[in-house]
N, C-alpha and C positions, 0 to 999 in steps of 0.2 A: 493263234500266234501270240506269244508272249514277248513283249519288247521291254528290255531292261535299259533304263537310263542310268548309267553308272557314274556320270560326272555332271557338272552344272550346265544346264541348257536353259533357254528361255522358259519361264513358268507356264507359258501357253502351250508348250509342245505336247505334254501328255494328252490333253484334250484333243489336240489336232490329230495325234496318232491313234486315238482310240478307235477310229474307223477300221483299223487293221487288226484289232484284237485288244488284249489286255496290256496295259502299260504299267510298269512298276519302277520304283527307284530302290527297291529292296535288294541289295547286292547279295543277300543270303539266298536269293533264288537264281543265282547264276547258272546252276545246272539245268534249270527249266527253260532258260531263255532261248528263243529262236533268233532274235535280233538283239544285238548289244550296241548301245550308243556310248561312245567315249569321247573325251577331249584329250588333254595332255596328262591328266593326273593318273588315270588307270593305265597300267602297263600290261599289254596283252602279250605276255611271254608264253612259252610252250606250256608251262605249268598252269597258267591262267586259262589258256585255250583248252587244255585237257579237262579242266573242271566244267567248261561250258559244253556239256555233252550233246546238247540238241542244237547248238548254234549253227546257223546257216549264213549269217551276215553280220559283219562288224562295220559300223560307220564311225569314222573319226571326224568329229565336228571341228573342222579347221583344215590347215594346209599340210603340216608335216605328218609323216606316217612312221617315224622312227620309234614310236612307243608300241608298235604292232609288229609282231613277227610274221611278216607277210608270206615268207616262204613256207612257214609251218601252216599258216592258214590255207595256202594253196594245196599243200599236201593233204590236208584234212577236208578239202572240198568246201572251205568257208570263203565266201566272198568278202574281201576287205577293201573298202573304198574310203575316200575322204570327201570333203566339200570344198574343192579348190577355189571356187569363184567367190564364195561368200565373204571371206575375210580380207579381200584385197584392199578395199577402201579403208577399213579400220586400221589395219597395220601400216598402210602407206601414210595415213595421217599421223600415226604415232611416230614413225620414222621422221616425218617432216617436222613434227613438233619438237623432237630432239634437236634437229638442225637449227630451227628458228630460235629455240631457247638458248642454245649455245652461242650462236652468232650475236644475239641480243643480250647475252649475259644475264638472263632472267634469274637464274638461281643465285648468282652473285649479288645482284641488286636486292633481291628479296631478303637474303641473309643479312647483308650489311645494313639495310634499312631497319630490320628488326633488332640489330645490335646497336642501333643509335648512330650509325655512320651515314654521312651524306656523300656517297662516292660519285659525285657528279663528274669528276675529272676522268673517271674510268670510261674509256671509249668503247662503243659497240662496233660491230662490223656488219656488213650487208651480205646477203646471199647472192644478190645480183652480180653477175660477172664472174662468179666463182665456178670452178670446175668440180662437178660431182661425178664420181665413179660409182656405178652400181655393180656389185658383185652378185651375179645371177640376174636373169631377166625373164622371170615368170610373171604371173598375174600381179603380184604385189609391186615389184619394182617398176612395172609398166605404169602403175598409178603414181608412184613416186616421180617418175620421169615427167608425167603430164604436169604435176604440180611444180616441179623444178623449172621446167620450161616457162611456166607462167610467171615465175619469179626472176626470170632472166638468167638462169644458170646455164652453163655449158655442160651438157649431159653426155657421158659416155658410159659404156657398159662392157663387162666381160662375162661371157657365158659360152662355153665351148659347144653348146647345143643350139645356139641361136646365131644365125649369120647376119640377119638384117633386122633393123628396128625402126619404127616410125619416129620415135621421139628421143633416140639416143644413137650416138656413133658407136658401133661395135668395135672393140679392140680385141684382136686375136690373142695377144700375149698378156698374161696376168701381170707380170712385172711392169710392162709398159702401161697397162691400164691404171696402176696405182701411182706411177712415177710422178706425174704432175698434178695429182688430185689435191684439192683443198678440203673436200669432204668425200668420205667413202661410206657407202651404205650397203650393209651386207644382208642378202636375202637368199641364202643358200640352204638347201636341205642338208641334213647330216647323212653322209655316206662315207665309205672308206676313202673315196676320192677327195672329200672335202674335210676330212678329219684334220683339225689344226691347220687349215689352209692359211690362215693369217698367223704367221709365226715370225720369229726374229729375222729370218732370211728375207721374207717379203717386206717386213717393215724397213729393213735396210735399203730397199729399193725406192722408198718414198723420198723424193727430193724436197718436198715441202713438209710442213709440220701439220698434218691433216687432223681434222675431226673425224673420228670413226664411229659409226652408228651400227649396232647389231640388233636387229629385230627378227633375225632368222633362227639360227640354232647356236647355242652356246659352245658346243663342242667343235664348231668350225674355227674357233679361236684358241690360240695358245695364250691363256689368260696371264700366265707368268711373264711371257714375252711382252704382252701389252702393258702390264704393270711396270716392267723395266723401262719400256719406251716412254711411258708417262713420266716416270721419275727422272729420266735423262733428258726429257724435253723433245724427244724424237716424234712423239705424238702430242698434239695440243690438248685433245680432250677425247674421252671415250664415253659413249652413251650405250647402255645395254638394257634390254628387256629380257634377255635370255642368258643362261649360264651353263657351265659344264655340268654342274650338279645343282639341282633346284630343290629347296631354296639354298642359295649360297650361305656358307657358314663362316662367321668371323674367325679369323685365324687359319682358315683353310683356303679360302678364296682371296688371293692377293689384291683383287680389285677393291675389296671393302676397306682396305687400308690406304688407298690411293687418294690423292687430291685430283682435281680436274676430271671427275667422273660424275655422270648423271645416271642413276640406276632406278629401274622400276621392276615390280614383281611379276613379270611375264603377263602383262595385261593388254598387250597390243591388240588382241582380237576381242577384248572384253567390252566392246561398246554395246549399248542396248540395241542399237540398230543391227549390229552384226549378229547378235544372238538370234534375232528374228530371222535374218537371212539364212543363218545356219539351219535353223529349224525348218524353214521352207525347203532348203536343199535336201535335208534329211527326208522330209515328207516326199518330195519328188522322186528321190532315189528309191525309197521303199515302194512307192506306187508303181514306178516303172518296172522294178524287178518282180513285183507281184503279177502285174499284167503280162510279163514275159514268162511267167511260170517258173522263175528261177528260185523263188523262196516260197 
């Protein structure tokens, strides 16, 4: 068995996977690979999959699967899976870091201090007592909810596929879910159903001036609508780790020209601890499928 590691994983992974066969990061050997490991960089399109003539398994290290043509994999008899549990803590902490830094105005204080300004009269705010709406309620937002509860936030969530939640009040209507939110944290997969879910019409239903955090998928947001809302004061702040096109390009993505934004380069899942967890889940997946005789 040849295992191709196409993207960045923990450096200990090749040795760990060597019990199953040869491990390589030489993408020129794509046609020989039985198993392909990707993260978000490699796009497993039809053309890519057709080049992987021996492939029986593609594992996406992380949560989203929108960079893999799963329907085509199924048609070709290729198993395509992700590692859904491993990234929950890392991304949840990233989302919460955005909220904390915004409430405490960390970026503003840091910048003004370095510019020689003593902005002591500029007040912070607290997360305690604020209403947090989670859009999506999978593994990651469940971890966000636990942390938000510990900070004394009122937590509610919208997810048409989840009816009850231990740490959040489920709201059946999307507009109602965002109406009274002080903070909105987005954790949605990218599907036709969620394409530009956060648009001008949804923003218009927000009665407060919320902080919006997106650590899910960039294409679930109409970025021009968000930029317009930031400029008009309808949204207080926008924090993003994901974008409609990555990396975002100055002059093409309007968020790069906005004030009141905190942006990071899609690093929510890139903690050292998470890369180790991803590697273990990859190992467990291959081990299980080998024992089942499926690869």
